[in-house]
Steps between C-alpha positions, in 0.01 A plus 500: 500500500651827401474825694198641304305171571551511869206567722530780761590378843202428737507729784268359762647514859724212585428250763767426766608182332530670159691795637759268655520292182552816279760638746688176504486486113628860484795409725589200277487732199759735646735209597676503167809648670475280791371780720137425580285784620328458839130438495276581784180371636317822508196336671699324798763782501789243502795454254468196268823524309804710593787513240703780382412719189781568258550850364782624273599859495741601239653848455727679281479891523669526149178351339336846527661842456421843639252566226315183533646324191527124543814295395316223327770230470584543865129480592473172297784362687340582833162339419677183357712474807219561740266248343774223492587571860141492610424163332843354571534422126828531301352636177234758404313242294463267798406777741223631290365147404489427870222752535323540172435291175505622143129455465402732786345861452706694756384828631737758640294701746675835518427817712499775251287765671600836631748571224384851394825671629744294276342321211699697249836467678761216523370430851230294335748256333531261798137389423542357150864406567419261771217341298739459211766312718240282649346408157841466338601242759186299442561519123807290559283231663273482195226741629408742215408865536146414370453300827534821719249759597617821676211647686362738768172645592489713175654473158586860497722465818686206333579720191588796722762275660658453141459123480444557126855633439747214518532314171555178712150516625333475158220239507445545866141610562461828706166508667293668770178376661366841400597713197566803736471541869184702503352388162296191395654236268735224526469147591340586825446289822362155576135495559569267789465682833799404716488530882777712661425479871179668567516682167506374142665573164530401139840387371646593165419266224860528389577290805203272515473430121797612292811410714582134604761632741635826640823679578444779745727787401437778770704814564618625833326805643384613834130528570314732744273207606689169477841639543637319196382445150645168384379172345187461723377842453553464130182289492288803574553537123349158447151584630219741418455687823838561672381818656290298744795326648705781654365510855707414790834487317338308218408211733125538568476297280781577257832379384489153690159409380552615137819285479303212635265502197528156360583582145785735609640230725479246233630689198771718653821285450777749545577848633762720336508837686633798325717700726718635226326823581296560831307783667580525867246780593185655356364165374311358346578783259835523334642837618828605336635627837483158636629283208750235617714321238569189712606278207345166605240232464350256747376148404285271703178309510392582851323845471516573873874430514576709181295782643684477828834535330368795299378660816841471660678655204253781505552564871874487458479793254247687698704479827806614301285812390392568862144373430281275716505128390175366341520158677251607773236561238564179303269286712378323197820280510435340824130451414595345163732263692207402733289431191758258363619712212870491604769588746533840672742378769847578385640189665275309250637683200808368317625824344776457245675819414712547197699817452643537149624852501 
């Protein structure tokens, strides 16, 4: 069955037995590196499995210059090394084939909003550059450009991020759930109403019907409510009513419950966080005064662990700039851990750091 023939995920509430079964399956799916994510019995409140989550952080400050231009060969080397390190494979082909097959339709869920201040500058180049490096690596494993969809909440935002510029992305579909943020059109959202705590939502048809699997490609920014915008907050762009999930630090309900939506848990196979450029203050908007050319990427499969690493990097920068850390506001991390989505305890995160520059 291809992606277009797949039926949308059913969204009725899970029974206790079904919840535990799905959590265990999710943990097994993440164990490709030998680092199984902890699952949690949210009903009994007791740990079921506790194993470390592997996260790879690779950095080379030379990959981005003072104007935002990206050194593409260096970035490709970084992505290739990060994915082989993460999967413990010796070749790029083996690494990507460990995760994906050539038949899959793979979505890159990007975060291309709030770009007004720099869409026509070189600071935008980290967006298409990282996508190009990811897809070029997958090409070596026999996955063609035509198998990829780069998407966000609106097609206009995807094009604003200049994903249409690199020649190496020809054949890749650029799509949005909507044509433009405040306009009708686009593929739209599933008709299935999905429970999110005491609220509900509709999930993008790009996720439910078009893509077989997903690479979450977030950026790193601070956020006034959740403290940090990372891979988990990125799924606010996967639903039709994100504004309803910002109360109480995006937890009432919010980030944990959205990331617990079955189709998100099922299809998200990899996270590659773009920290080539970050924003350490004023987020979720990109404000030029607070651009931060870090020159790194983070790879993992545990969204909680990845966001914990991103939060710590953000706080290191903010403390260096005499600003308050965001960690006290990032309460969604612990709540997501309790829900069985991953590890927020640093003792349960196997962080592999690679400094190339």
